[in-house]
C-alpha positions, 0 to 999 in steps of 0.5 A, spaced: 773 348 769 776 353 773 771 358 770 765 352 771 767 350 778 761 355 782 756 352 777 758 346 778 758 346 785 751 350 785 748 344 782 750 338 786 749 341 792 742 344 790 739 337 788 738 332 794 734 339 797 730 340 789 729 331 790 727 333 797 722 338 794 719 335 789 718 328 792 713 333 796 710 337 791 708 331 786 704 328 793 701 334 795 699 338 789 695 331 785 692 331 793 690 337 793 693 339 799 698 345 800 705 344 798 709 352 798 711 354 805 708 348 809 713 344 813 713 336 813 711 331 818 711 324 819 706 321 815 705 315 821 705 320 828 705 326 824 710 330 827 713 336 825 720 334 821 726 338 825 733 339 820 735 333 821 729 329 819 730 333 812 737 332 811 736 330 803 739 321 803 742 323 809 737 322 814 734 316 810 741 313 810 742 315 818 734 312 820 734 306 816 728 309 812 725 310 819 721 314 823 725 317 829 719 318 833 714 311 831 719 307 827 714 308 820 717 305 813 719 312 810 717 311 803 723 310 798 721 314 793 724 320 796 731 318 798 730 316 789 727 323 788 733 326 791 738 321 788 734 322 781 736 329 782 743 328 783 743 324 777 741 329 772 745 335 775 751 329 774 749 330 766 749 337 766 756 337 769 758 332 764 756 334 758 755 342 759 760 348 761 759 354 765 752 356 767 749 351 763 750 347 767 745 348 772 740 351 766 741 343 764 739 341 771 734 345 773 730 344 767 731 337 768 729 337 775 722 341 772 722 336 767 723 329 773 716 333 777 712 334 771 714 326 769 713 324 776 706 327 776 705 324 770 705 317 771 703 317 778 696 321 776 696 321 768 695 328 769 699 334 767 698 340 771 698 347 769 701 349 776 707 345 772 707 347 764 706 354 764 711 355 769 717 351 766 716 354 759 716 362 762 722 360 765 725 356 759 724 363 755 728 368 760 732 362 760 734 362 754 735 368 752 739 370 759 744 365 755 744 367 749 741 361 746 735 365 742 733 371 740 726 373 743 721 371 739 724 363 737 722 361 743 715 363 741 716 360 736 718 353 739 712 353 743 707 354 738 710 349 733 710 345 740 703 346 742 700 346 735 702 339 733 700 336 739 694 339 739 692 337 731 693 330 733 688 331 739 684 334 734 684 328 729 684 323 733 677 325 736 675 327 729 676 321 727 676 315 732 671 319 736 674 318 744 680 322 746 687 320 744 691 324 748 691 329 755 689 336 755 696 337 758 700 335 753 700 339 747 701 344 753 707 341 756 710 339 749 709 349 747 714 349 754 718 343 751 720 347 745 721 354 748 726 350 751 729 346 745 726 351 739 722 348 733 727 344 731 729 340 737 721 337 737 722 332 732 727 329 736 723 330 742 717 326 739 721 321 737 725 319 744 717 320 747 714 315 741 720 310 742 720 311 750 713 310 750 712 304 745 718 300 749 713 301 756 707 299 751 711 293 750 714 291 756 708 291 760 704 287 755 710 281 756 709 282 763 702 281 764 702 276 758 698 279 754 696 284 749 695 291 750 689 293 749 690 301 745 684 303 751 690 303 757 692 310 758 699 311 758 702 317 761 705 321 755 708 326 759 712 322 762 715 321 754 715 327 753 719 329 758 724 324 757 725 326 750 726 333 752 732 332 756 735 327 752 734 332 746 737 337 751 743 333 753 745 330 747 745 337 743 743 335 736 740 342 734 743 348 732 738 352 737 742 348 743 749 348 740 749 356 741 748 355 748 755 352 749 
Protein backbone atom coordinates (compact mmCIF):
# COMPACT_ATOMS: atom_id res chain seq x y z
CA UNK A 1 0.00 0.00 0.00
CA UNK A 2 2.76 2.58 0.81
CA UNK A 3 4.31 2.11 -2.63
CA UNK A 4 0.87 2.53 -4.20
CA UNK A 5 -0.02 5.67 -2.24
CA UNK A 6 1.40 8.20 -4.74
CA UNK A 7 -0.47 6.48 -7.57
CA UNK A 8 -3.70 6.44 -5.55
CA UNK A 9 -3.41 10.15 -4.75
CA UNK A 10 -2.56 11.02 -8.36
CA UNK A 11 -5.53 9.09 -9.77
CA UNK A 12 -8.07 10.43 -7.29
CA UNK A 13 -6.83 14.02 -7.49
CA UNK A 14 -6.75 14.06 -11.28
CA UNK A 15 -10.12 12.36 -11.80
CA UNK A 16 -12.51 15.35 -11.39
CA UNK A 17 -10.30 17.60 -13.52
CA UNK A 18 -10.09 14.97 -16.26
CA UNK A 19 -13.88 14.68 -16.04
CA UNK A 20 -14.22 18.44 -16.50
CA UNK A 21 -12.06 18.24 -19.63
CA UNK A 22 -14.03 15.27 -20.97
CA UNK A 23 -17.28 17.18 -20.47
CA UNK A 24 -15.90 19.99 -22.62
CA UNK A 25 -14.29 17.70 -25.19
CA UNK A 26 -17.39 15.58 -25.79
CA UNK A 27 -19.46 18.66 -26.58
CA UNK A 28 -17.00 20.65 -28.66
CA UNK A 29 -15.39 17.88 -30.69
CA UNK A 30 -18.62 16.68 -32.39
CA UNK A 31 -19.64 20.29 -32.99
CA UNK A 32 -16.35 21.06 -34.71
CA UNK A 33 -15.48 23.72 -32.13
CA UNK A 34 -11.98 24.32 -30.70
CA UNK A 35 -11.32 22.25 -27.59
CA UNK A 36 -7.56 22.63 -27.02
CA UNK A 37 -6.34 25.57 -24.92
CA UNK A 38 -9.70 27.33 -25.08
CA UNK A 39 -11.25 28.90 -22.01
CA UNK A 40 -14.77 27.85 -21.07
CA UNK A 41 -17.67 30.30 -20.98
CA UNK A 42 -21.23 30.26 -19.66
CA UNK A 43 -23.66 29.09 -22.32
CA UNK A 44 -26.18 31.72 -21.21
CA UNK A 45 -24.30 35.01 -20.75
CA UNK A 46 -21.01 33.99 -22.42
CA UNK A 47 -19.00 35.14 -19.38
CA UNK A 48 -15.54 33.59 -19.30
CA UNK A 49 -15.38 31.19 -16.38
CA UNK A 50 -12.87 31.92 -13.64
CA UNK A 51 -10.90 29.36 -11.63
CA UNK A 52 -13.57 29.08 -8.87
CA UNK A 53 -16.17 28.37 -11.55
CA UNK A 54 -14.03 25.58 -12.98
CA UNK A 55 -13.45 23.69 -9.73
CA UNK A 56 -14.87 20.22 -10.55
CA UNK A 57 -17.93 19.08 -8.56
CA UNK A 58 -17.36 21.72 -5.85
CA UNK A 59 -18.37 24.69 -8.02
CA UNK A 60 -21.57 22.92 -9.10
CA UNK A 61 -22.52 22.26 -5.48
CA UNK A 62 -21.64 25.77 -4.28
CA UNK A 63 -23.59 27.52 -7.05
CA UNK A 64 -26.40 24.96 -6.88
CA UNK A 65 -25.98 24.21 -10.54
CA UNK A 66 -26.41 27.78 -11.81
CA UNK A 67 -24.20 30.47 -13.35
CA UNK A 68 -23.16 33.08 -10.77
CA UNK A 69 -23.90 35.89 -13.23
CA UNK A 70 -27.03 35.07 -15.21
CA UNK A 71 -28.34 32.15 -13.07
CA UNK A 72 -28.63 29.92 -16.14
CA UNK A 73 -28.74 26.23 -15.32
CA UNK A 74 -25.47 24.31 -15.66
CA UNK A 75 -26.09 21.01 -17.47
CA UNK A 76 -26.06 18.05 -15.11
CA UNK A 77 -23.85 16.15 -17.55
CA UNK A 78 -20.77 18.01 -16.27
CA UNK A 79 -20.85 16.90 -12.62
CA UNK A 80 -22.01 13.43 -13.69
CA UNK A 81 -18.99 13.02 -15.98
CA UNK A 82 -16.67 14.35 -13.26
CA UNK A 83 -18.16 11.92 -10.75
CA UNK A 84 -17.89 9.13 -13.32
CA UNK A 85 -14.17 9.78 -13.68
CA UNK A 86 -13.82 9.62 -9.91
CA UNK A 87 -15.62 6.25 -9.87
CA UNK A 88 -13.26 5.00 -12.59
CA UNK A 89 -10.27 6.09 -10.52
CA UNK A 90 -11.70 4.28 -7.51
CA UNK A 91 -12.04 1.18 -9.66
CA UNK A 92 -8.32 1.36 -10.33
CA UNK A 93 -7.54 1.91 -6.65
CA UNK A 94 -9.63 -1.08 -5.55
CA UNK A 95 -8.41 -3.56 -8.17
CA UNK A 96 -4.79 -2.63 -8.98
CA UNK A 97 -1.49 -1.75 -7.34
CA UNK A 98 1.36 0.61 -8.14
CA UNK A 99 1.48 2.26 -11.54
CA UNK A 100 -1.36 0.03 -12.75
CA UNK A 101 -3.72 2.20 -10.68
CA UNK A 102 -3.07 5.27 -12.80
CA UNK A 103 -2.91 3.22 -16.02
CA UNK A 104 -6.32 1.75 -15.21
CA UNK A 105 -7.78 5.17 -14.48
CA UNK A 106 -6.32 6.64 -17.66
CA UNK A 107 -7.68 3.77 -19.77
CA UNK A 108 -11.11 4.18 -18.21
CA UNK A 109 -11.13 7.95 -18.72
CA UNK A 110 -10.19 7.57 -22.37
CA UNK A 111 -12.91 4.95 -22.85
CA UNK A 112 -15.46 7.18 -21.12
CA UNK A 113 -14.78 9.99 -23.60
CA UNK A 114 -15.15 7.59 -26.51
CA UNK A 115 -18.35 6.11 -25.05
CA UNK A 116 -19.99 9.50 -24.52
CA UNK A 117 -19.19 10.77 -28.01
CA UNK A 118 -20.57 7.60 -29.62
CA UNK A 119 -23.65 7.47 -27.38
CA UNK A 120 -24.56 11.08 -28.14
CA UNK A 121 -23.50 11.29 -31.78
CA UNK A 122 -23.12 7.72 -33.13
CA UNK A 123 -19.60 8.71 -34.12
CA UNK A 124 -16.15 7.40 -33.24
CA UNK A 125 -13.61 10.03 -34.28
CA UNK A 126 -10.08 8.98 -35.20
CA UNK A 127 -8.77 11.79 -33.02
CA UNK A 128 -9.85 9.68 -30.02
CA UNK A 129 -9.43 6.09 -31.17
CA UNK A 130 -5.96 6.42 -32.69
CA UNK A 131 -4.37 8.14 -29.63
CA UNK A 132 -6.05 5.49 -27.46
CA UNK A 133 -4.15 2.79 -29.33
CA UNK A 134 -0.84 4.67 -29.40
CA UNK A 135 -1.04 5.49 -25.69
CA UNK A 136 -1.97 1.89 -24.92
CA UNK A 137 1.13 0.64 -26.71
CA UNK A 138 3.33 2.96 -24.66
CA UNK A 139 1.64 2.00 -21.38
CA UNK A 140 1.73 -1.78 -21.79
CA UNK A 141 5.38 -1.66 -22.90
CA UNK A 142 6.39 0.65 -20.04
CA UNK A 143 4.63 -1.48 -17.43
CA UNK A 144 6.07 -4.71 -18.78
CA UNK A 145 2.70 -6.15 -19.68
CA UNK A 146 3.78 -7.14 -23.18
CA UNK A 147 6.63 -7.12 -25.65
CA UNK A 148 6.54 -4.37 -28.31
CA UNK A 149 5.03 -6.73 -30.90
CA UNK A 150 2.18 -8.21 -28.85
CA UNK A 151 0.02 -5.04 -28.67
CA UNK A 152 0.30 -4.70 -32.44
CA UNK A 153 -1.04 -8.23 -32.85
CA UNK A 154 -3.96 -7.29 -30.59
CA UNK A 155 -4.61 -4.21 -32.72
CA UNK A 156 -4.55 -6.21 -35.95
CA UNK A 157 -6.86 -8.92 -34.60
CA UNK A 158 -9.30 -6.39 -33.13
CA UNK A 159 -9.50 -4.28 -36.24
CA UNK A 160 -9.57 -7.26 -38.59
CA UNK A 161 -12.34 -9.08 -36.70
CA UNK A 162 -14.83 -6.21 -36.83
CA UNK A 163 -13.80 -5.13 -40.31
CA UNK A 164 -14.56 -8.67 -41.51
CA UNK A 165 -17.93 -8.68 -39.74
CA UNK A 166 -18.78 -5.32 -41.27
CA UNK A 167 -17.78 -6.51 -44.74
CA UNK A 168 -19.83 -9.71 -44.43
CA UNK A 169 -22.91 -7.85 -43.21
CA UNK A 170 -22.63 -5.35 -46.05
CA UNK A 171 -22.04 -8.15 -48.57
CA UNK A 172 -25.05 -10.26 -47.60
CA UNK A 173 -27.51 -7.70 -46.19
CA UNK A 174 -26.66 -4.90 -48.64
CA UNK A 175 -26.52 -2.25 -45.94
CA UNK A 176 -24.15 -1.07 -43.25
CA UNK A 177 -24.23 -3.06 -40.03
CA UNK A 178 -21.31 -1.43 -38.22
CA UNK A 179 -20.01 2.09 -38.03
CA UNK A 180 -16.71 2.78 -39.72
CA UNK A 181 -15.06 3.67 -36.42
CA UNK A 182 -15.91 0.43 -34.60
CA UNK A 183 -13.04 -1.64 -36.08
CA UNK A 184 -10.56 1.12 -35.23
CA UNK A 185 -11.85 1.24 -31.67
CA UNK A 186 -11.60 -2.52 -31.17
CA UNK A 187 -8.11 -2.38 -32.67
CA UNK A 188 -7.12 0.27 -30.12
CA UNK A 189 -8.67 -1.80 -27.34
CA UNK A 190 -6.72 -4.84 -28.56
CA UNK A 191 -3.51 -2.92 -27.87
CA UNK A 192 -4.52 -2.58 -24.21
CA UNK A 193 -6.04 -6.00 -23.52
CA UNK A 194 -4.20 -8.15 -26.08
CA UNK A 195 -5.80 -10.47 -28.58
CA UNK A 196 -6.59 -12.88 -25.73
CA UNK A 197 -8.83 -10.27 -24.10
CA UNK A 198 -10.83 -9.41 -27.21
CA UNK A 199 -13.38 -12.27 -26.90
CA UNK A 200 -14.23 -11.07 -23.39
CA UNK A 201 -14.58 -7.49 -24.67
CA UNK A 202 -16.96 -8.61 -27.42
CA UNK A 203 -19.00 -10.78 -25.04
CA UNK A 204 -19.44 -7.87 -22.64
CA UNK A 205 -20.26 -5.49 -25.49
CA UNK A 206 -22.81 -7.80 -27.10
CA UNK A 207 -24.43 -8.54 -23.74
CA UNK A 208 -24.71 -4.86 -22.86
CA UNK A 209 -25.98 -4.04 -26.34
CA UNK A 210 -28.67 -6.71 -26.17
CA UNK A 211 -29.73 -5.60 -22.69
CA UNK A 212 -29.97 -2.00 -23.90
CA UNK A 213 -32.01 -2.99 -26.95
CA UNK A 214 -34.44 -4.99 -24.79
CA UNK A 215 -34.74 -2.12 -22.31
CA UNK A 216 -35.53 0.35 -25.09
CA UNK A 217 -38.08 -2.03 -26.61
CA UNK A 218 -39.87 -2.45 -23.27
CA UNK A 219 -39.74 1.26 -22.54
CA UNK A 220 -41.24 2.14 -25.91
CA UNK A 221 -43.81 -0.61 -25.72
CA UNK A 222 -42.92 -2.03 -29.10
CA UNK A 223 -40.34 -4.07 -30.94
CA UNK A 224 -37.01 -2.40 -31.56
CA UNK A 225 -36.45 -2.22 -35.30
CA UNK A 226 -33.27 -3.92 -36.49
CA UNK A 227 -32.48 -0.82 -38.55
CA UNK A 228 -32.41 1.44 -35.50
CA UNK A 229 -28.76 2.31 -34.79
CA UNK A 230 -27.20 1.64 -31.41
CA UNK A 231 -23.84 3.04 -30.26
CA UNK A 232 -21.82 -0.19 -30.41
CA UNK A 233 -18.67 1.78 -29.67
CA UNK A 234 -20.13 2.68 -26.28
CA UNK A 235 -20.67 -0.99 -25.51
CA UNK A 236 -17.17 -1.86 -26.72
CA UNK A 237 -15.73 0.79 -24.41
CA UNK A 238 -17.67 -0.60 -21.45
CA UNK A 239 -16.63 -4.14 -22.34
CA UNK A 240 -12.98 -3.11 -22.56
CA UNK A 241 -13.13 -1.48 -19.12
CA UNK A 242 -14.74 -4.52 -17.52
CA UNK A 243 -12.26 -6.87 -19.17
CA UNK A 244 -9.35 -4.79 -17.90
CA UNK A 245 -10.78 -4.46 -14.38
CA UNK A 246 -11.48 -8.19 -13.99
CA UNK A 247 -8.03 -9.01 -15.44
CA UNK A 248 -9.13 -12.31 -16.95
CA UNK A 249 -6.25 -12.98 -19.39
CA UNK A 250 -2.57 -13.91 -18.97
CA UNK A 251 -1.72 -10.84 -21.06
CA UNK A 252 -3.18 -8.46 -18.48
CA UNK A 253 -2.03 -10.38 -15.40
CA UNK A 254 1.60 -9.63 -16.27
CA UNK A 255 1.03 -6.03 -15.24
CA UNK A 256 0.21 -6.94 -11.65
